[in-house]
PDB file as gemmi writes it, atoms N, CA and C in Angstrom:
CRYST1    1.000    1.000    1.000  90.00  90.00  90.00 P 1                      
ATOM      1  N   MET A   1      25.027 -45.741   9.089  1.00  0.00           N  
ATOM      2  CA  MET A   1      25.696 -44.330   8.946  1.00  0.00           C  
ATOM      3  C   MET A   1      24.731 -44.257   7.818  1.00  0.00           C  
ATOM      4  N   ILE A   2      23.947 -44.129   6.882  1.00  0.00           N  
ATOM      5  CA  ILE A   2      22.815 -43.266   6.263  1.00  0.00           C  
ATOM      6  C   ILE A   2      21.752 -42.972   7.157  1.00  0.00           C  
ATOM      7  N   GLN A   3      21.661 -43.722   8.111  1.00  0.00           N  
ATOM      8  CA  GLN A   3      20.212 -43.157   8.977  1.00  0.00           C  
ATOM      9  C   GLN A   3      20.907 -41.952  10.129  1.00  0.00           C  
ATOM     10  N   ARG A   4      22.240 -42.320  10.258  1.00  0.00           N  
ATOM     11  CA  ARG A   4      22.802 -41.185  10.945  1.00  0.00           C  
ATOM     12  C   ARG A   4      23.271 -39.863  10.162  1.00  0.00           C  
ATOM     13  N   THR A   5      23.220 -39.996   9.060  1.00  0.00           N  
ATOM     14  CA  THR A   5      23.345 -38.843   8.414  1.00  0.00           C  
ATOM     15  C   THR A   5      22.194 -38.011   7.751  1.00  0.00           C  
ATOM     16  N   MET A   6      21.095 -38.937   7.868  1.00  0.00           N  
ATOM     17  CA  MET A   6      19.464 -38.642   7.883  1.00  0.00           C  
ATOM     18  C   MET A   6      19.134 -38.016   9.185  1.00  0.00           C  
ATOM     19  N   THR A   7      19.259 -38.402  10.159  1.00  0.00           N  
ATOM     20  CA  THR A   7      19.261 -37.685  11.832  1.00  0.00           C  
ATOM     21  C   THR A   7      19.677 -36.926  11.792  1.00  0.00           C  
ATOM     22  N   ALA A   8      21.113 -36.510  11.011  1.00  0.00           N  
ATOM     23  CA  ALA A   8      21.668 -35.008  11.475  1.00  0.00           C  
ATOM     24  C   ALA A   8      20.986 -34.230  10.589  1.00  0.00           C  
ATOM     25  N   ALA A   9      20.702 -34.833   9.079  1.00  0.00           N  
ATOM     26  CA  ALA A   9      20.031 -33.667   8.339  1.00  0.00           C  
ATOM     27  C   ALA A   9      18.668 -32.893   8.856  1.00  0.00           C  
ATOM     28  N   LEU A  10      17.763 -33.826   9.600  1.00  0.00           N  
ATOM     29  CA  LEU A  10      16.610 -33.344  10.011  1.00  0.00           C  
ATOM     30  C   LEU A  10      16.804 -32.846  11.200  1.00  0.00           C  
ATOM     31  N   ILE A  11      17.695 -33.030  11.702  1.00  0.00           N  
ATOM     32  CA  ILE A  11      18.181 -32.077  13.291  1.00  0.00           C  
ATOM     33  C   ILE A  11      18.182 -30.660  12.781  1.00  0.00           C  
ATOM     34  N   ALA A  12      18.921 -30.701  11.790  1.00  0.00           N  
ATOM     35  CA  ALA A  12      19.772 -29.340  10.990  1.00  0.00           C  
ATOM     36  C   ALA A  12      18.460 -28.501  10.534  1.00  0.00           C  
ATOM     37  N   ALA A  13      17.638 -29.152   9.800  1.00  0.00           N  
ATOM     38  CA  ALA A  13      16.500 -28.961   9.149  1.00  0.00           C  
ATOM     39  C   ALA A  13      15.488 -27.868  10.176  1.00  0.00           C  
ATOM     40  N   ALA A  14      15.567 -28.830  11.259  1.00  0.00           N  
ATOM     41  CA  ALA A  14      14.317 -28.498  12.396  1.00  0.00           C  
ATOM     42  C   ALA A  14      15.121 -27.015  12.840  1.00  0.00           C  
ATOM     43  N   LEU A  15      15.983 -27.186  13.188  1.00  0.00           N  
ATOM     44  CA  LEU A  15      17.167 -26.078  13.817  1.00  0.00           C  
ATOM     45  C   LEU A  15      16.952 -25.154  13.163  1.00  0.00           C  
ATOM     46  N   SER A  16      16.930 -24.668  12.127  1.00  0.00           N  
ATOM     47  CA  SER A  16      17.369 -23.944  11.166  1.00  0.00           C  
ATOM     48  C   SER A  16      16.035 -23.217  10.806  1.00  0.00           C  
ATOM     49  N   THR A  17      14.951 -23.842  10.991  1.00  0.00           N  
ATOM     50  CA  THR A  17      13.273 -23.571  10.746  1.00  0.00           C  
ATOM     51  C   THR A  17      13.015 -23.168  12.163  1.00  0.00           C  
ATOM     52  N   SER A  18      13.258 -23.327  13.021  1.00  0.00           N  
ATOM     53  CA  SER A  18      13.171 -22.648  14.262  1.00  0.00           C  
ATOM     54  C   SER A  18      13.748 -21.364  14.157  1.00  0.00           C  
ATOM     55  N   ALA A  19      15.078 -21.296  13.691  1.00  0.00           N  
ATOM     56  CA  ALA A  19      15.712 -19.944  13.853  1.00  0.00           C  
ATOM     57  C   ALA A  19      14.813 -18.630  12.770  1.00  0.00           C  
ATOM     58  N   MET A  20      14.451 -19.126  11.822  1.00  0.00           N  
ATOM     59  CA  MET A  20      13.937 -18.756  10.771  1.00  0.00           C  
ATOM     60  C   MET A  20      12.341 -18.317  11.269  1.00  0.00           C  
ATOM     61  N   ALA A  21      11.696 -18.850  11.859  1.00  0.00           N  
ATOM     62  CA  ALA A  21      10.737 -18.616  12.927  1.00  0.00           C  
ATOM     63  C   ALA A  21      11.031 -17.472  14.035  1.00  0.00           C  
ATOM     64  N   ALA A  22      12.055 -17.428  14.734  1.00  0.00           N  
ATOM     65  CA  ALA A  22      12.234 -16.483  15.469  1.00  0.00           C  
ATOM     66  C   ALA A  22      12.734 -15.193  14.981  1.00  0.00           C  
ATOM     67  N   GLY A  23      13.262 -15.122  13.655  1.00  0.00           N  
ATOM     68  CA  GLY A  23      13.515 -14.227  13.069  1.00  0.00           C  
ATOM     69  C   GLY A  23      12.432 -13.340  12.304  1.00  0.00           C  
ATOM     70  N   ALA A  24      11.369 -14.305  11.947  1.00  0.00           N  
ATOM     71  CA  ALA A  24      10.474 -13.651  11.739  1.00  0.00           C  
ATOM     72  C   ALA A  24       9.432 -12.932  12.945  1.00  0.00           C  
ATOM     73  N   MET A  25       9.720 -13.209  13.794  1.00  0.00           N  
ATOM     74  CA  MET A  25       8.746 -12.992  15.062  1.00  0.00           C  
ATOM     75  C   MET A  25       9.464 -11.372  15.393  1.00  0.00           C  
ATOM     76  N   ALA A  26      10.384 -11.359  15.535  1.00  0.00           N  
ATOM     77  CA  ALA A  26      11.554 -10.164  15.947  1.00  0.00           C  
ATOM     78  C   ALA A  26      10.532  -8.931  15.885  1.00  0.00           C  
ATOM     79  N   PRO A  27      10.028  -8.215  14.667  1.00  0.00           N  
ATOM     80  CA  PRO A  27       9.598  -7.297  14.641  1.00  0.00           C  
ATOM     81  C   PRO A  27       8.304  -6.697  15.388  1.00  0.00           C  
ATOM     82  N   MET A  28       7.503  -8.225  15.446  1.00  0.00           N  
ATOM     83  CA  MET A  28       6.512  -8.331  16.811  1.00  0.00           C  
ATOM     84  C   MET A  28       7.095  -7.865  17.797  1.00  0.00           C  
ATOM     85  N   GLN A  29       7.983  -8.834  18.539  1.00  0.00           N  
ATOM     86  CA  GLN A  29       8.487  -8.625  19.796  1.00  0.00           C  
ATOM     87  C   GLN A  29       8.973  -7.087  19.938  1.00  0.00           C  
ATOM     88  N   MET A  30       9.499  -6.666  18.921  1.00  0.00           N  
ATOM     89  CA  MET A  30      10.012  -4.947  18.943  1.00  0.00           C  
ATOM     90  C   MET A  30       9.234  -4.211  19.048  1.00  0.00           C  
ATOM     91  N   ALA A  31       8.045  -4.459  18.417  1.00  0.00           N  
ATOM     92  CA  ALA A  31       6.835  -3.433  18.475  1.00  0.00           C  
ATOM     93  C   ALA A  31       6.323  -3.778  20.092  1.00  0.00           C  
ATOM     94  N   ALA A  32       6.188  -4.917  20.586  1.00  0.00           N  
ATOM     95  CA  ALA A  32       5.521  -5.094  21.551  1.00  0.00           C  
ATOM     96  C   ALA A  32       6.009  -4.126  22.890  1.00  0.00           C  
ATOM     97  N   THR A  33       7.777  -3.897  22.464  1.00  0.00           N  
ATOM     98  CA  THR A  33       8.768  -3.789  23.705  1.00  0.00           C  
ATOM     99  C   THR A  33       8.537  -2.002  23.786  1.00  0.00           C  
ATOM    100  N   ASP A  34       8.051  -1.654  22.440  1.00  0.00           N  
ATOM    101  CA  ASP A  34       8.134  -0.209  22.487  1.00  0.00           C  
ATOM    102  C   ASP A  34       7.466   0.543  23.449  1.00  0.00           C  
ATOM    103  N   ALA A  35       7.770   1.561  24.090  1.00  0.00           N  
ATOM    104  CA  ALA A  35       7.262   2.474  25.318  1.00  0.00           C  
ATOM    105  C   ALA A  35       6.179   2.812  25.321  1.00  0.00           C  
ATOM    106  N   PRO A  36       5.449   2.845  26.368  1.00  0.00           N  
ATOM    107  CA  PRO A  36       3.868   3.345  26.550  1.00  0.00           C  
ATOM    108  C   PRO A  36       3.508   4.646  25.774  1.00  0.00           C  
ATOM    109  N   ASN A  37       2.309   4.307  25.640  1.00  0.00           N  
ATOM    110  CA  ASN A  37       1.965   5.822  24.457  1.00  0.00           C  
ATOM    111  C   ASN A  37       2.730   5.989  23.410  1.00  0.00           C  
ATOM    112  N   THR A  38       3.205   4.861  22.927  1.00  0.00           N  
ATOM    113  CA  THR A  38       3.915   5.043  21.416  1.00  0.00           C  
ATOM    114  C   THR A  38       3.245   4.578  20.297  1.00  0.00           C  
ATOM    115  N   ILE A  39       2.999   5.253  19.174  1.00  0.00           N  
ATOM    116  CA  ILE A  39       2.449   4.731  17.959  1.00  0.00           C  
ATOM    117  C   ILE A  39       3.602   4.507  16.995  1.00  0.00           C  
ATOM    118  N   VAL A  40       3.514   3.284  16.225  1.00  0.00           N  
ATOM    119  CA  VAL A  40       4.514   3.113  15.447  1.00  0.00           C  
ATOM    120  C   VAL A  40       3.832   3.478  13.826  1.00  0.00           C  
ATOM    121  N   MET A  41       4.877   4.111  12.922  1.00  0.00           N  
ATOM    122  CA  MET A  41       4.385   4.147  11.835  1.00  0.00           C  
ATOM    123  C   MET A  41       5.134   3.037  10.869  1.00  0.00           C  
ATOM    124  N   LYS A  42       4.615   2.320  10.103  1.00  0.00           N  
ATOM    125  CA  LYS A  42       5.089   0.746   9.387  1.00  0.00           C  
ATOM    126  C   LYS A  42       4.337   0.409   8.399  1.00  0.00           C  
ATOM    127  N   ASN A  43       4.484  -0.194   7.433  1.00  0.00           N  
ATOM    128  CA  ASN A  43       3.715  -0.340   6.224  1.00  0.00           C  
ATOM    129  C   ASN A  43       2.630   0.476   6.247  1.00  0.00           C  
ATOM    130  N   PHE A  44       2.793   2.038   5.975  1.00  0.00           N  
ATOM    131  CA  PHE A  44       2.099   2.618   5.617  1.00  0.00           C  
ATOM    132  C   PHE A  44       0.427   2.356   6.285  1.00  0.00           C  
ATOM    133  N   ASP A  45       0.935   2.276   7.877  1.00  0.00           N  
ATOM    134  CA  ASP A  45      -0.103   2.182   8.647  1.00  0.00           C  
ATOM    135  C   ASP A  45       0.351   2.889   9.970  1.00  0.00           C  
ATOM    136  N   PHE A  46      -0.434   3.226  11.167  1.00  0.00           N  
ATOM    137  CA  PHE A  46      -0.551   3.737  12.413  1.00  0.00           C  
ATOM    138  C   PHE A  46      -0.681   2.939  13.382  1.00  0.00           C  
ATOM    139  N   THR A  47       0.190   1.867  14.223  1.00  0.00           N  
ATOM    140  CA  THR A  47      -0.051   1.165  14.947  1.00  0.00           C  
ATOM    141  C   THR A  47       0.312   1.267  16.358  1.00  0.00           C  
ATOM    142  N   PRO A  48      -0.509   1.794  17.613  1.00  0.00           N  
ATOM    143  CA  PRO A  48      -1.798   1.245  17.298  1.00  0.00           C  
ATOM    144  C   PRO A  48      -3.020   2.482  16.531  1.00  0.00           C  
ATOM    145  N   MET A  49      -3.878   2.298  15.825  1.00  0.00           N  
ATOM    146  CA  MET A  49      -4.696   3.155  15.043  1.00  0.00           C  
ATOM    147  C   MET A  49      -5.155   4.025  15.987  1.00  0.00           C  
ATOM    148  N   MET A  50      -5.881   3.335  16.968  1.00  0.00           N  
ATOM    149  CA  MET A  50      -6.840   4.047  18.143  1.00  0.00           C  
ATOM    150  C   MET A  50      -6.359   4.125  19.325  1.00  0.00           C  
ATOM    151  N   MET A  51      -6.120   5.041  20.150  1.00  0.00           N  
ATOM    152  CA  MET A  51      -5.258   5.048  21.482  1.00  0.00           C  
ATOM    153  C   MET A  51      -6.166   5.769  22.322  1.00  0.00           C  
ATOM    154  N   THR A  52      -6.339   5.292  23.611  1.00  0.00           N  
ATOM    155  CA  THR A  52      -7.358   6.103  24.499  1.00  0.00           C  
ATOM    156  C   THR A  52      -5.734   6.906  25.833  1.00  0.00           C  
ATOM    157  N   VAL A  53      -5.571   7.917  26.185  1.00  0.00           N  
ATOM    158  CA  VAL A  53      -5.042   8.155  27.159  1.00  0.00           C  
ATOM    159  C   VAL A  53      -5.306   8.995  28.036  1.00  0.00           C  
ATOM    160  N   ASN A  54      -5.184   9.315  28.928  1.00  0.00           N  
ATOM    161  CA  ASN A  54      -5.507  10.251  30.149  1.00  0.00           C  
ATOM    162  C   ASN A  54      -4.974  11.691  29.900  1.00  0.00           C  
ATOM    163  N   ALA A  55      -5.497  12.944  30.039  1.00  0.00           N  
ATOM    164  CA  ALA A  55      -5.241  14.024  29.920  1.00  0.00           C  
ATOM    165  C   ALA A  55      -4.027  14.361  30.697  1.00  0.00           C  
ATOM    166  N   GLY A  56      -2.888  14.977  30.065  1.00  0.00           N  
ATOM    167  CA  GLY A  56      -1.710  14.998  30.409  1.00  0.00           C  
ATOM    168  C   GLY A  56      -0.789  14.035  30.051  1.00  0.00           C  
ATOM    169  N   THR A  57      -1.327  13.214  29.272  1.00  0.00           N  
ATOM    170  CA  THR A  57      -0.564  12.274  28.700  1.00  0.00           C  
ATOM    171  C   THR A  57       0.412  12.351  27.245  1.00  0.00           C  
ATOM    172  N   THR A  58       1.986  12.372  27.432  1.00  0.00           N  
ATOM    173  CA  THR A  58       2.592  12.944  26.227  1.00  0.00           C  
ATOM    174  C   THR A  58       2.468  11.664  25.190  1.00  0.00           C  
ATOM    175  N   VAL A  59       2.239  11.452  24.093  1.00  0.00           N  
ATOM    176  CA  VAL A  59       1.960  10.260  22.956  1.00  0.00           C  
ATOM    177  C   VAL A  59       3.623  11.002  22.212  1.00  0.00           C  
ATOM    178  N   THR A  60       3.934   9.690  21.670  1.00  0.00           N  
ATOM    179  CA  THR A  60       5.235   9.527  20.870  1.00  0.00           C  
ATOM    180  C   THR A  60       4.582   8.893  19.555  1.00  0.00           C  
ATOM    181  N   TRP A  61       4.882   9.596  18.317  1.00  0.00           N  
ATOM    182  CA  TRP A  61       4.886   8.659  17.085  1.00  0.00           C  
ATOM    183  C   TRP A  61       6.442   8.154  16.343  1.00  0.00           C  
ATOM    184  N   ARG A  62       6.804   7.303  16.035  1.00  0.00           N  
ATOM    185  CA  ARG A  62       7.494   6.336  15.834  1.00  0.00           C  
ATOM    186  C   ARG A  62       7.972   6.111  14.148  1.00  0.00           C  
ATOM    187  N   ASN A  63       8.562   6.531  13.327  1.00  0.00           N  
ATOM    188  CA  ASN A  63       8.231   6.263  11.839  1.00  0.00           C  
ATOM    189  C   ASN A  63       9.391   4.894  11.842  1.00  0.00           C  
ATOM    190  N   MET A  64       8.914   4.366  11.916  1.00  0.00           N  
ATOM    191  CA  MET A  64       9.772   2.729  11.209  1.00  0.00           C  
ATOM    192  C   MET A  64       9.597   2.393   9.965  1.00  0.00           C  
ATOM    193  N   ASP A  65       9.353   3.090   8.957  1.00  0.00           N  
ATOM    194  CA  ASP A  65       9.053   2.833   7.450  1.00  0.00           C  
ATOM    195  C   ASP A  65       9.977   3.355   6.892  1.00  0.00           C  
ATOM    196  N   GLU A  66      10.618   2.862   5.406  1.00  0.00           N  
ATOM    197  CA  GLU A  66      11.680   3.219   4.954  1.00  0.00           C  
ATOM    198  C   GLU A  66      10.992   4.834   4.250  1.00  0.00           C  
ATOM    199  N   GLU A  67       9.950   4.872   4.085  1.00  0.00           N  
ATOM    200  CA  GLU A  67       9.224   6.386   3.669  1.00  0.00           C  
ATOM    201  C   GLU A  67       9.042   7.199   4.851  1.00  0.00           C  
ATOM    202  N   PRO A  68       9.009   8.784   4.556  1.00  0.00           N  
ATOM    203  CA  PRO A  68       8.808   9.801   5.703  1.00  0.00           C  
ATOM    204  C   PRO A  68       7.312   9.706   5.438  1.00  0.00           C  
ATOM    205  N   HIS A  69       7.221  10.018   6.808  1.00  0.00           N  
ATOM    206  CA  HIS A  69       5.607  10.074   7.332  1.00  0.00           C  
ATOM    207  C   HIS A  69       5.248  11.762   8.205  1.00  0.00           C  
ATOM    208  N   THR A  70       4.310  11.983   8.096  1.00  0.00           N  
ATOM    209  CA  THR A  70       3.837  12.954   8.608  1.00  0.00           C  
ATOM    210  C   THR A  70       2.689  12.451   9.981  1.00  0.00           C  
ATOM    211  N   VAL A  71       2.316  13.491  11.005  1.00  0.00           N  
ATOM    212  CA  VAL A  71       1.640  13.192  11.825  1.00  0.00           C  
ATOM    213  C   VAL A  71       0.724  14.391  12.068  1.00  0.00           C  
ATOM    214  N   VAL A  72      -0.528  14.703  11.227  1.00  0.00           N  
ATOM    215  CA  VAL A  72      -1.239  16.238  11.508  1.00  0.00           C  
ATOM    216  C   VAL A  72      -3.119  16.196  12.052  1.00  0.00           C  
ATOM    217  N   SER A  73      -2.614  16.529  12.826  1.00  0.00           N  
ATOM    218  CA  SER A  73      -4.187  16.740  13.490  1.00  0.00           C  
ATOM    219  C   SER A  73      -5.526  16.964  12.829  1.00  0.00           C  
ATOM    220  N   ALA A  74      -6.517  16.496  12.517  1.00  0.00           N  
ATOM    221  CA  ALA A  74      -7.444  17.407  12.079  1.00  0.00           C  
ATOM    222  C   ALA A  74      -7.992  18.692  12.280  1.00  0.00           C  
ATOM    223  N   ASP A  75      -7.856  18.913  13.494  1.00  0.00           N  
ATOM    224  CA  ASP A  75      -8.681  20.568  13.888  1.00  0.00           C  
ATOM    225  C   ASP A  75      -7.062  21.398  14.135  1.00  0.00           C  
ATOM    226  N   GLY A  76      -5.846  20.984  13.406  1.00  0.00           N  
ATOM    227  CA  GLY A  76      -5.138  21.423  13.517  1.00  0.00           C  
ATOM    228  C   GLY A  76      -4.091  21.944  14.747  1.00  0.00           C  
ATOM    229  N   LEU A  77      -4.622  21.270  15.554  1.00  0.00           N  
ATOM    230  CA  LEU A  77      -3.658  20.957  16.965  1.00  0.00           C  
ATOM    231  C   LEU A  77      -2.292  21.036  17.157  1.00  0.00           C  
ATOM    232  N   PHE A  78      -2.009  20.115  16.018  1.00  0.00           N  
ATOM    233  CA  PHE A  78      -0.396  19.760  16.345  1.00  0.00           C  
ATOM    234  C   PHE A  78      -0.009  18.923  14.529  1.00  0.00           C  
ATOM    235  N   ARG A  79       1.146  19.631  14.305  1.00  0.00           N  
ATOM    236  CA  ARG A  79       1.304  18.875  13.027  1.00  0.00           C  
ATOM    237  C   ARG A  79       2.934  18.517  12.883  1.00  0.00           C  
ATOM    238  N   SER A  80       3.904  17.504  12.871  1.00  0.00           N  
ATOM    239  CA  SER A  80       4.584  17.278  12.653  1.00  0.00           C  
ATOM    240  C   SER A  80       5.661  17.665  11.028  1.00  0.00           C  
ATOM    241  N   ALA A  81       6.952  17.671  11.077  1.00  0.00           N  
ATOM    242  CA  ALA A  81       7.620  17.843  10.157  1.00  0.00           C  
ATOM    243  C   ALA A  81       7.773  16.614   9.249  1.00  0.00           C  
ATOM    244  N   ALA A  82       8.033  16.233   8.482  1.00  0.00           N  
ATOM    245  CA  ALA A  82       8.257  14.727   7.611  1.00  0.00           C  
ATOM    246  C   ALA A  82       8.919  14.193   8.281  1.00  0.00           C  
ATOM    247  N   LEU A  83       8.838  12.879   8.869  1.00  0.00           N  
ATOM    248  CA  LEU A  83       9.954  11.895   9.987  1.00  0.00           C  
ATOM    249  C   LEU A  83      10.279  10.996   9.033  1.00  0.00           C  
ATOM    250  N   ASP A  84      11.693  11.240   8.786  1.00  0.00           N  
ATOM    251  CA  ASP A  84      12.242   9.772   8.164  1.00  0.00           C  
ATOM    252  C   ASP A  84      12.165   8.794   9.416  1.00  0.00           C  
ATOM    253  N   THR A  85      12.865   7.695   8.734  1.00  0.00           N  
ATOM    254  CA  THR A  85      13.345   6.371   9.241  1.00  0.00           C  
ATOM    255  C   THR A  85      13.736   6.890  10.741  1.00  0.00           C  
ATOM    256  N   LYS A  86      12.958   5.936  11.797  1.00  0.00           N  
ATOM    257  CA  LYS A  86      13.565   6.361  13.037  1.00  0.00           C  
ATOM    258  C   LYS A  86      13.226   7.541  14.098  1.00  0.00           C  
ATOM    259  N   GLU A  87      12.652   8.354  13.355  1.00  0.00           N  
ATOM    260  CA  GLU A  87      12.521  10.294  14.208  1.00  0.00           C  
ATOM    261  C   GLU A  87      11.020   9.819  14.448  1.00  0.00           C  
ATOM    262  N   THR A  88      11.109  10.909  15.591  1.00  0.00           N  
ATOM    263  CA  THR A  88       9.715  11.151  16.288  1.00  0.00           C  
ATOM    264  C   THR A  88       9.001  12.118  16.472  1.00  0.00           C  
ATOM    265  N   PHE A  89       7.918  12.385  16.883  1.00  0.00           N  
ATOM    266  CA  PHE A  89       7.352  13.366  16.905  1.00  0.00           C  
ATOM    267  C   PHE A  89       6.679  13.067  18.490  1.00  0.00           C  
ATOM    268  N   THR A  90       6.492  13.818  19.191  1.00  0.00           N  
ATOM    269  CA  THR A  90       5.669  13.466  20.256  1.00  0.00           C  
ATOM    270  C   THR A  90       4.818  15.094  20.534  1.00  0.00           C  
ATOM    271  N   PHE A  91       3.589  14.749  21.111  1.00  0.00           N  
ATOM    272  CA  PHE A  91       2.438  15.798  21.572  1.00  0.00           C  
ATOM    273  C   PHE A  91       1.923  14.999  22.847  1.00  0.00           C  
ATOM    274  N   LYS A  92       2.013  16.451  23.752  1.00  0.00           N  
ATOM    275  CA  LYS A  92       1.073  16.331  24.964  1.00  0.00           C  
ATOM    276  C   LYS A  92      -0.271  16.715  24.810  1.00  0.00           C  
ATOM    277  N   PHE A  93      -1.393  15.595  24.991  1.00  0.00           N  
ATOM    278  CA  PHE A  93      -2.520  16.015  25.748  1.00  0.00           C  
ATOM    279  C   PHE A  93      -3.211  16.458  26.539  1.00  0.00           C  
ATOM    280  N   VAL A  94      -3.708  17.603  26.714  1.00  0.00           N  
ATOM    281  CA  VAL A  94      -3.814  18.230  27.785  1.00  0.00           C  
ATOM    282  C   VAL A  94      -5.550  18.622  27.817  1.00  0.00           C  
ATOM    283  N   LYS A  95      -6.342  18.534  26.925  1.00  0.00           N  
ATOM    284  CA  LYS A  95      -7.532  18.830  27.166  1.00  0.00           C  
ATOM    285  C   LYS A  95      -8.372  17.377  26.691  1.00  0.00           C  
ATOM    286  N   ALA A  96      -9.342  17.043  27.447  1.00  0.00           N  
ATOM    287  CA  ALA A  96     -10.250  15.452  26.964  1.00  0.00           C  
ATOM    288  C   ALA A  96     -10.654  15.831  25.590  1.00  0.00           C  
ATOM    289  N   GLY A  97     -11.010  14.768  24.810  1.00  0.00           N  
ATOM    290  CA  GLY A  97     -11.772  15.170  23.689  1.00  0.00           C  
ATOM    291  C   GLY A  97     -11.255  13.887  22.464  1.00  0.00           C  
ATOM    292  N   VAL A  98     -11.689  13.995  21.308  1.00  0.00           N  
ATOM    293  CA  VAL A  98     -11.248  12.997  20.386  1.00  0.00           C  
ATOM    294  C   VAL A  98     -10.641  13.715  19.507  1.00  0.00           C  
ATOM    295  N   TYR A  99      -9.267  13.012  19.142  1.00  0.00           N  
ATOM    296  CA  TYR A  99      -8.372  13.963  17.961  1.00  0.00           C  
ATOM    297  C   TYR A  99      -7.831  12.948  17.034  1.00  0.00           C  
ATOM    298  N   LYS A 100      -8.567  13.455  15.878  1.00  0.00           N  
ATOM    299  CA  LYS A 100      -8.351  12.218  14.701  1.00  0.00           C  
ATOM    300  C   LYS A 100      -6.709  12.920  14.096  1.00  0.00           C  
ATOM    301  N   TYR A 101      -5.864  12.425  13.584  1.00  0.00           N  
ATOM    302  CA  TYR A 101      -4.859  12.253  12.665  1.00  0.00           C  
ATOM    303  C   TYR A 101      -4.601  11.955  11.347  1.00  0.00           C  
ATOM    304  N   VAL A 102      -3.762  12.130  10.949  1.00  0.00           N  
ATOM    305  CA  VAL A 102      -3.643  11.573   9.655  1.00  0.00           C  
ATOM    306  C   VAL A 102      -2.155  11.895   9.042  1.00  0.00           C  
ATOM    307  N   CYS A 103      -1.878  11.252   8.090  1.00  0.00           N  
ATOM    308  CA  CYS A 103      -0.184  11.360   7.313  1.00  0.00           C  
ATOM    309  C   CYS A 103      -0.761  12.139   6.170  1.00  0.00           C  
ATOM    310  N   SER A 104       0.010  13.620   6.213  1.00  0.00           N  
ATOM    311  CA  SER A 104      -0.367  14.237   5.224  1.00  0.00           C  
ATOM    312  C   SER A 104       0.189  13.763   3.726  1.00  0.00           C  
ATOM    313  N   ILE A 105       1.432  12.945   3.732  1.00  0.00           N  
ATOM    314  CA  ILE A 105       1.967  12.426   2.695  1.00  0.00           C  
ATOM    315  C   ILE A 105       1.216  11.247   2.131  1.00  0.00           C  
ATOM    316  N   HIS A 106       0.137  10.387   2.759  1.00  0.00           N  
ATOM    317  CA  HIS A 106      -0.363   9.368   2.497  1.00  0.00           C  
ATOM    318  C   HIS A 106      -1.427   9.382   3.194  1.00  0.00           C  
ATOM    319  N   PRO A 107      -2.648  10.039   2.802  1.00  0.00           N  
ATOM    320  CA  PRO A 107      -3.602  10.193   3.734  1.00  0.00           C  
ATOM    321  C   PRO A 107      -4.758   8.990   3.511  1.00  0.00           C  
ATOM    322  N   LYS A 108      -4.369   7.855   3.399  1.00  0.00           N  
ATOM    323  CA  LYS A 108      -4.570   6.644   3.787  1.00  0.00           C  
ATOM    324  C   LYS A 108      -4.396   5.984   5.261  1.00  0.00           C  
ATOM    325  N   MET A 109      -3.584   6.802   5.392  1.00  0.00           N  
ATOM    326  CA  MET A 109      -2.994   6.534   7.245  1.00  0.00           C  
ATOM    327  C   MET A 109      -3.737   7.359   8.057  1.00  0.00           C  
ATOM    328  N   VAL A 110      -4.663   6.889   9.015  1.00  0.00           N  
ATOM    329  CA  VAL A 110      -4.945   7.786   9.813  1.00  0.00           C  
ATOM    330  C   VAL A 110      -5.196   6.772  10.935  1.00  0.00           C  
ATOM    331  N   GLY A 111      -5.238   7.975  12.440  1.00  0.00           N  
ATOM    332  CA  GLY A 111      -5.613   6.934  13.797  1.00  0.00           C  
ATOM    333  C   GLY A 111      -6.261   8.253  14.277  1.00  0.00           C  
ATOM    334  N   THR A 112      -6.748   7.850  15.553  1.00  0.00           N  
ATOM    335  CA  THR A 112      -7.772   8.924  16.619  1.00  0.00           C  
ATOM    336  C   THR A 112      -7.001   8.210  18.178  1.00  0.00           C  
ATOM    337  N   ILE A 113      -6.727   9.669  18.321  1.00  0.00           N  
ATOM    338  CA  ILE A 113      -6.715   9.431  20.411  1.00  0.00           C  
ATOM    339  C   ILE A 113      -7.527   9.869  20.791  1.00  0.00           C  
ATOM    340  N   THR A 114      -8.148   9.301  22.038  1.00  0.00           N  
ATOM    341  CA  THR A 114      -8.917   9.441  22.676  1.00  0.00           C  
ATOM    342  C   THR A 114      -8.551   9.994  23.970  1.00  0.00           C  
ATOM    343  N   VAL A 115      -9.007  11.423  24.814  1.00  0.00           N  
ATOM    344  CA  VAL A 115      -8.145  11.646  25.822  1.00  0.00           C  
ATOM    345  C   VAL A 115      -9.570  11.920  26.618  1.00  0.00           C  
ATOM    346  N   LYS A 116      -9.230  11.260  28.224  1.00  0.00           N  
ATOM    347  CA  LYS A 116     -10.199  11.067  29.009  1.00  0.00           C  
ATOM    348  C   LYS A 116      -9.970  12.256  30.126  1.00  0.00           C  
TER     349      LYS A 116                                                      
END                                                                             
């Protein structure tokens, strides 16, 4: 009887650990399923920080932080309003070049789009 109870407890612990591990991976899976050419703002970072696209491509930035963020190009080509949680900003890149951008609220957040 004690052995059966011990076995049941071990199985329950293993299932609980598996469920927690699956829950911990959910945000990574969510990020992986974002639409192509989407940059996520989370944990005060742009992910990915660098992206290469073809001319004519529209890039979307999505704020998944609890804090507002902006997307502002260094050359003044594009500038978003402050984006709250789950809000997006899109920009179509029509000309080849390297475009650096920053969050004007949190200037340590930087990224680069390379357009071919």
